[in-house]
KOLMAR-60989 format. One record per residue (C-alpha): z, y, x. Coordinates in pm, 1 decimal, always signed. Layout:
<recs>
REC        Z        Y        X
REC        Z        Y        X
...
</recs>
This chain:
<recs>
REC        Z        Y        X
REC  +7812.9  -6342.5 +12727.0
REC  +7647.7  -6412.9 +13054.8
REC  +7316.7  -6593.0 +13071.7
REC  +7475.9  -6864.3 +13291.7
REC  +7822.3  -6966.1 +13404.9
REC  +7989.3  -6936.8 +13065.2
REC  +8186.8  -7255.3 +13110.7
REC  +8413.3  -7131.5 +13389.0
REC  +8771.7  -7065.0 +13272.8
REC  +8781.0  -6702.5 +13384.3
REC  +8456.7  -6617.0 +13201.6
REC  +8578.2  -6795.9 +12888.8
REC  +8907.6  -6604.4 +12901.7
REC  +8719.3  -6277.1 +12938.6
REC  +8494.2  -6363.7 +12645.7
REC  +8794.6  -6454.4 +12430.1
REC  +8952.3  -6115.1 +12492.6
REC  +8634.9  -5946.1 +12367.5
REC  +8633.3  -6122.1 +12029.5
REC  +8799.9  -5959.3 +11729.3
REC  +8969.9  -6196.8 +11490.5
REC  +8738.5  -6284.3 +11202.5
REC  +8413.1  -6270.5 +11401.3
REC  +8386.2  -6645.3 +11469.7
REC  +8258.3  -6843.6 +11169.5
REC  +8469.4  -7149.6 +11082.4
REC  +8743.0  -7031.1 +11320.3
REC  +8853.5  -6696.8 +11178.1
REC  +9181.6  -6701.3 +11372.5
REC  +9009.3  -6696.7 +11713.6
REC  +9005.9  -6352.5 +11871.6
REC  +9229.7  -6050.4 +11905.3
REC  +9399.5  -5894.0 +11606.8
REC  +9180.6  -5607.4 +11488.0
REC  +9473.6  -5447.0 +11306.8
REC  +9616.3  -5346.2 +11644.7
REC  +9316.1  -5127.6 +11724.4
REC  +9383.9  -4754.7 +11695.4
REC  +9749.8  -4804.3 +11610.6
REC +10017.5  -4605.1 +11792.4
REC +10284.4  -4786.1 +11992.1
REC +10152.8  -5140.4 +11955.7
REC +10096.2  -5221.8 +12321.7
REC +10371.3  -5487.6 +12319.4
REC +10217.5  -5655.5 +12014.4
REC  +9870.4  -5636.7 +12171.1
REC +10001.5  -5796.7 +12490.9
REC +10168.9  -6078.4 +12297.9
REC  +9854.1  -6131.6 +12091.0
REC  +9634.3  -6153.1 +12403.3
REC  +9875.5  -6398.7 +12567.7
REC  +9879.8  -6617.1 +12254.2
REC  +9500.7  -6610.0 +12236.5
REC  +9454.7  -6722.9 +12596.5
REC  +9726.8  -6988.2 +12580.3
REC  +9586.1  -7129.3 +12257.0
REC  +9211.4  -7124.0 +12321.7
REC  +9183.0  -7148.8 +12700.7
REC  +9417.7  -7426.3 +12816.5
REC  +9253.4  -7438.7 +13161.6
REC  +9432.1  -7120.2 +13270.2
REC  +9789.1  -7002.4 +13304.4
REC  +9858.3  -6648.5 +13187.2
REC +10062.3  -6466.7 +13451.5
REC +10081.1  -6136.9 +13264.5
REC  +9884.9  -5914.7 +13030.4
REC  +9888.3  -5536.8 +13037.8
REC  +9744.5  -5302.2 +12778.3
REC  +9695.1  -4959.7 +12931.5
REC  +9547.2  -4630.4 +12824.0
REC  +9256.5  -4501.4 +13028.1
REC  +9227.4  -4194.9 +12803.8
REC  +9489.8  -4216.5 +12530.7
REC  +9390.1  -3885.2 +12374.0
REC  +9047.9  -4032.7 +12293.2
REC  +9189.1  -4374.7 +12202.4
REC  +9052.6  -4550.3 +12511.3
REC  +9265.4  -4850.6 +12603.3
REC  +9190.4  -5157.2 +12810.3
REC  +9348.5  -5495.7 +12863.4
REC  +9413.0  -5642.9 +13206.2
REC  +9498.5  -6013.5 +13203.3
REC  +9609.5  -6181.2 +13523.3
REC  +9535.4  -6550.8 +13498.1
REC  +9528.7  -6845.4 +13734.8
REC  +9333.6  -7165.4 +13693.0
REC  +9543.2  -7474.6 +13647.2
REC  +9523.1  -7735.7 +13920.2
REC  +9217.9  -7956.1 +13899.2
REC  +9010.7  -7704.8 +13702.4
REC  +8682.8  -7582.6 +13846.0
</recs>
């Protein structure tokens, strides 16, 4: 987390995508599904999971699309790119 500015919707969305489900005490559902890590052919499930996470826990943004791409698939390096827009009236 950043030292300041953690309340902006885009930073909160970014932080949410870095949490693995089960890491947050008293809210074990918050975060991405850790079972999808290192699994072959689960990019569609990972995209749907990331969209659900943002729609559920960050209502100040609209999820335009989420892409899970391999930067180096042979080594298991994948990253998630989420295109979001702030809803009207949100700072």
